C-alpha positions as CSV (number, residue, x, y, z in Angstrom):
1,M,9.9,26.2,10.0
2,V,6.6,25.2,8.8
3,R,4.2,24.1,12.1
4,F,1.5,22.2,11.7
5,A,-0.6,22.3,15.2
6,A,-2.3,18.9,15.1
7,V,1.7,17.2,15.0
8,A,2.6,19.7,17.5
9,T,0.1,18.7,20.0
10,R,0.7,14.9,19.3
11,F,4.5,15.3,19.6
12,S,4.6,17.7,22.4
13,Y,6.8,16.9,25.7
14,S,5.1,15.0,28.5
15,E,6.2,12.5,31.2
16,T,6.0,9.3,28.9
17,P,6.5,8.4,25.5
18,Y,5.1,9.7,22.4
19,R,1.7,8.4,22.1
20,G,0.7,7.9,18.4
21,V,3.4,9.8,16.6
22,S,5.9,8.1,20.2
23,R,9.6,9.3,22.3
24,G,14.0,8.6,23.9
25,G,19.4,4.7,26.3
26,A,22.7,5.6,24.4
27,H,26.0,4.5,22.1
28,R,28.5,7.3,21.9
29,K,30.0,7.1,18.9
30,P,32.8,9.1,16.5
31,P,32.2,11.2,14.0
32,A,32.6,9.7,10.4
33,K,34.3,11.3,7.6
34,V,31.6,13.4,5.7
35,G,31.3,12.7,2.0
36,F,30.6,9.7,0.1
37,T,33.8,8.0,0.7
38,F,35.0,4.3,0.6
39,D,37.8,3.7,3.3
40,P,39.2,0.2,3.0
41,G,41.1,0.7,6.1
42,G,40.5,1.2,9.6
43,A,38.5,4.2,10.9
44,G,31.9,-1.9,26.9
45,T,30.6,-2.5,29.2
46,E,26.8,-3.5,28.7
47,L,25.1,-0.8,31.0
48,N,21.6,-1.4,30.2
49,R,19.6,0.6,33.0
50,R,16.3,0.0,32.7
51,R,14.7,1.7,35.8
52,F,17.3,5.1,35.6
53,L,16.3,7.3,38.8
54,G,14.3,10.3,37.4
55,S,15.8,13.3,39.1
56,L,19.5,11.4,38.0
57,A,18.1,11.4,34.4
58,A,17.0,15.1,34.7
59,A,20.4,16.4,36.1
60,T,22.2,14.2,33.3
61,V,19.8,16.2,30.7
62,V,21.2,19.6,31.9
63,A,25.0,18.6,32.4
64,V,25.5,16.7,28.7
65,G,23.2,18.4,26.9
66,A,25.2,21.8,27.5
67,A,28.3,19.8,26.3
68,R,27.1,18.0,23.1
69,C,28.0,20.0,20.0
70,M,29.5,18.0,17.6
71,V,29.0,14.4,16.2
72,D,30.2,12.5,19.3
73,P,33.3,9.9,19.9
74,Q,32.3,8.7,23.6
75,P,31.7,5.5,25.5
76,R,28.0,5.1,25.8
77,T,25.7,5.0,28.5
78,F,22.3,4.4,28.9
79,A,19.4,5.7,30.6
80,E,15.5,5.4,30.3
81,A,12.7,6.3,31.9
82,P,9.7,3.6,32.6
83,L,7.9,2.0,30.6
84,A,4.7,3.4,29.0
85,S,2.0,2.4,26.8
86,A,1.5,4.0,23.3
87,P,-1.6,3.6,21.1
88,T,-1.0,1.5,17.9
89,S,-2.3,3.9,15.3
90,G,-2.8,7.7,14.7
91,P,-3.4,10.3,12.2
92,T,-1.3,10.4,8.8
93,V,0.7,13.8,8.4
94,A,0.0,14.8,4.8
95,G,2.4,16.3,3.2
96,L,5.8,14.6,3.3
97,L,7.6,13.9,-0.1
98,P,7.4,10.1,-1.2
99,P,10.8,8.3,-2.0
100,P,11.6,8.6,-5.2
101,P,10.6,5.9,-8.1
102,S,12.5,2.8,-8.2
103,T,13.6,3.3,-11.5
104,A,15.8,6.1,-9.7
105,R,18.1,3.5,-7.8
106,V,21.7,3.3,-8.7
107,K,24.3,0.8,-8.0
108,L,26.2,0.1,-4.8
109,P,29.8,1.8,-5.4
110,G,32.3,-0.8,-3.8
111,G,35.5,-0.4,-1.5
112,G,34.7,0.9,1.8
113,A,32.3,2.6,4.0
114,L,29.0,4.8,3.0
115,T,28.6,8.2,4.7
116,T,26.6,9.9,2.2
117,L,24.2,9.5,-0.5
118,P,25.7,9.8,-4.2
119,G,24.5,12.5,-6.1
120,K,22.8,15.9,-6.0
121,G,19.2,15.7,-5.0
122,D,16.7,16.2,-2.0
123,L,17.2,12.9,0.1
124,L,17.8,12.2,3.8
125,A,18.4,8.7,5.0
126,L,17.6,9.1,8.7
127,T,19.2,5.9,10.4
128,V,18.5,4.6,14.5
129,D,20.6,2.5,15.7
130,D,20.5,-0.1,18.9
131,G,17.4,-0.7,20.6
132,V,18.3,-0.6,24.1
133,S,14.5,0.7,24.9
134,T,11.6,-0.8,23.8
135,D,9.8,2.4,24.6
136,V,11.8,4.1,21.8
137,V,11.9,1.5,19.3
138,R,8.0,1.4,19.7
139,A,7.7,5.2,19.4
140,Y,10.2,5.4,16.5
141,T,7.8,2.8,14.9
142,Q,4.5,4.9,15.7
143,F,6.3,7.7,14.0
144,A,6.9,6.0,10.8
145,K,3.5,4.4,10.9
146,D,1.5,8.1,11.4
147,T,3.7,10.3,9.2
148,G,5.1,7.9,6.6
149,V,8.5,9.0,7.4
150,R,11.3,6.2,5.9
151,L,13.9,4.9,8.5
152,T,16.4,2.2,8.7
153,Y,17.3,0.4,11.9
154,F,20.7,-0.7,12.8
155,V,19.6,-3.6,14.8
156,N,21.8,-5.0,17.8
157,G,19.6,-8.4,18.2
158,T,20.5,-8.6,22.0
159,Y,17.9,-6.3,22.9
160,S,14.2,-7.6,24.1
161,S,12.9,-4.5,22.1
162,W,12.9,-6.1,18.7
163,T,11.0,-9.2,20.2
164,E,8.7,-6.9,22.0
165,N,7.6,-4.5,18.9
166,L,7.9,-7.3,16.8
167,A,3.8,-7.1,15.8
168,M,4.0,-3.3,15.4
169,L,7.0,-3.3,13.5
170,R,7.3,-6.3,11.0
171,P,4.4,-4.9,9.1
172,L,6.8,-1.7,8.3
173,V,9.4,-4.0,7.4
174,E,7.6,-6.1,5.0
175,S,6.2,-2.9,3.2
176,G,9.6,-1.3,3.1
177,Q,8.9,1.7,4.9
178,I,11.1,0.8,7.6
179,E,14.6,-1.5,6.7
180,L,16.7,-3.4,9.0
181,G,20.3,-3.5,8.7
182,N,23.0,-5.4,10.9
183,H,24.9,-3.3,14.0
184,T,26.2,-6.7,15.5
185,W,24.8,-9.2,18.3
186,S,26.0,-7.1,21.1
187,H,27.5,-4.2,20.1
188,P,31.3,-4.8,20.5
189,D,34.5,-3.0,19.1
190,L,34.8,-5.4,16.7
191,T,38.5,-4.1,16.6
192,T,39.5,-5.7,19.4
193,L,38.1,-9.2,18.5
194,T,39.4,-12.4,16.7
195,K,38.3,-12.7,13.3
196,S,36.4,-15.8,14.4
197,D,34.5,-13.3,17.2
198,I,33.6,-10.9,14.4
199,A,31.9,-13.4,12.4
200,K,29.9,-14.6,15.4
201,Q,28.9,-11.1,16.0
202,L,27.5,-10.6,12.4
203,T,26.2,-14.0,11.8
204,R,24.3,-14.7,14.8
205,N,22.4,-11.0,14.3
206,D,21.9,-11.9,10.7
207,E,20.1,-15.3,11.7
208,F,17.7,-13.4,14.0
209,L,16.6,-11.3,12.2
210,K,15.8,-13.3,9.5
211,K,14.2,-15.9,12.0
212,T,12.2,-13.1,13.7
213,Y,11.5,-10.7,10.7
214,G,12.1,-12.9,7.6
215,V,14.3,-11.0,6.0
216,G,17.6,-10.9,4.9
217,V,19.2,-7.5,5.6
218,K,22.6,-7.8,3.5
219,P,24.8,-5.9,2.2
220,Y,24.2,-3.0,4.7
221,W,25.7,-3.1,8.2
222,R,27.1,-0.6,11.0
223,P,30.2,-1.2,12.8
224,P,29.6,-0.5,16.3
225,Y,31.5,2.8,17.3
226,A,32.1,3.4,13.7
227,K,34.9,1.4,14.5
228,H,36.7,-0.9,11.8
229,N,39.7,-1.6,9.7
230,A,40.9,-4.0,6.8
231,V,40.4,-7.4,8.9
232,V,37.0,-6.7,10.1
233,D,35.8,-5.3,6.6
234,A,37.3,-8.3,5.5
235,V,35.4,-10.6,7.9
236,A,32.0,-9.0,6.8
237,A,32.7,-9.1,3.3
238,E,33.0,-12.7,3.5
239,L,29.6,-13.0,4.9
240,G,28.0,-11.1,2.4
241,Y,28.2,-7.6,4.5
242,T,30.2,-5.5,1.6
243,V,28.7,-2.1,2.7
244,P,29.9,-0.4,6.2
245,V,27.0,2.4,6.9
246,L,28.5,5.4,8.5
247,W,27.2,8.9,8.6
248,S,27.9,12.6,7.7
249,G,25.3,13.9,10.9
250,S,24.4,12.9,13.7
251,L,21.5,13.7,16.1
252,S,24.0,13.2,19.0
253,D,21.6,11.4,21.0
254,S,23.9,8.2,22.0
255,T,23.7,9.7,25.6
256,L,20.7,11.3,27.5
257,I,20.8,14.8,26.0
258,T,18.2,17.8,26.1
259,E,15.1,17.9,23.4
260,E,16.6,21.2,22.5
261,Y,19.7,20.0,21.6
262,I,18.2,17.1,19.5
263,V,16.1,19.7,17.5
264,K,19.8,22.0,16.9
265,M,21.2,18.8,15.5
266,A,18.5,18.0,13.1
267,D,18.6,21.4,11.9
268,Q,22.0,21.7,11.3
269,Y,22.3,18.0,9.9
270,F,19.1,17.2,8.0
271,T,20.2,18.3,4.7
272,P,20.1,16.9,1.0
273,Q,21.8,13.3,0.7
274,S,22.9,13.3,4.5
275,I,23.0,9.9,6.2
276,V,21.9,11.2,9.7
277,I,22.4,8.5,12.7
278,G,19.9,8.6,15.8
279,H,19.3,6.0,18.6
280,L,16.8,3.8,19.7
281,N,17.5,4.4,23.4
282,H,16.7,7.6,24.9
283,L,13.1,8.8,25.4
284,P,14.1,12.7,24.7
285,V,14.0,12.3,20.6
286,T,10.7,10.9,21.6
287,H,9.3,14.1,22.8
288,V,10.3,16.4,19.4
289,Y,9.1,14.1,16.6
290,G,6.9,16.9,15.4
291,Q,10.0,19.5,15.3
292,L,11.8,16.6,13.2
293,V,9.1,16.7,10.5
294,D,9.0,20.2,10.1
295,I,12.3,20.4,9.2
296,I,12.1,17.7,6.7
297,R,8.7,19.3,5.2
298,A,10.5,22.9,5.4
299,R,13.3,21.7,3.3
300,K,11.5,19.3,1.3
301,L,13.6,16.6,1.8
302,R,12.1,12.7,1.0
303,T,13.2,10.7,3.7
304,V,14.3,7.0,2.4
305,T,15.5,3.5,3.2
306,L,19.0,2.7,1.7
307,N,17.0,0.0,-0.3
308,D,15.0,3.3,-1.8
309,V,18.2,4.4,-3.3
310,F,20.6,1.3,-4.3
311,L,19.8,-1.6,-6.2
312,K,19.9,-4.8,-5.0
313,T,22.6,-6.9,-4.9
314,P,22.2,-10.1,-6.4
């Protein structure tokens, strides 16, 4: 892979999150069907451990990392390192391709879940979920700021990370470099809820995003654990959320895994027209941003938000 020393230095491993281009809690989710498909039918306990013991985290990395080899379907766990500060600026990495022109945007198909980007091209939609860790939200946002990488965040508004990082994140949202999507308020399995409670989960998060970031995020939403069915989809659609967004590849970092394994997953799934899922929860991903950029550059991929690809609906 193409290497560039400045970025390798900035993104190298340390005990604290990425500082300037920054670092990575967890929701383990089931594999989505690969392909640009529309599936009209079907496809916890919150453990927000804000101060997980370092020794236990290290042991978990070794044990879990060895076992992770595919897009994942298990219940979530959370683990984080202590809070660390990060600078709010840094050098921009040259060489990443810009998004396609707005004239290249296409109409959204309808009728089910989006799992890949349509057509043949050089686009990569890197989407990251949740927001358990304020450090990781800050780190990913700094990564975008420093490199020009374009991201889609699927937000659970219940986490304080979304208000704690508002000042840094909102300008990138306003510029369109980072797009926000609805991931429900508190990440329940929607298929276990009543219609009323499904609506409350989506509506509360929608209102939070509008109030906090000043943007509407319809029609894109991501069902927690990829769990949705005809009832869930119908309730979401009535609220204007007509496009459930799943994925065709995963960084597999919904649990605490090794940095090496994250890079392995990126090498496997950073391919043209893929939608890849990651998480804003655990620190290890924030240690490997340099390697992620290397793969993107070497493969001449254009990182895109969903709004970069699709025409906005009325």
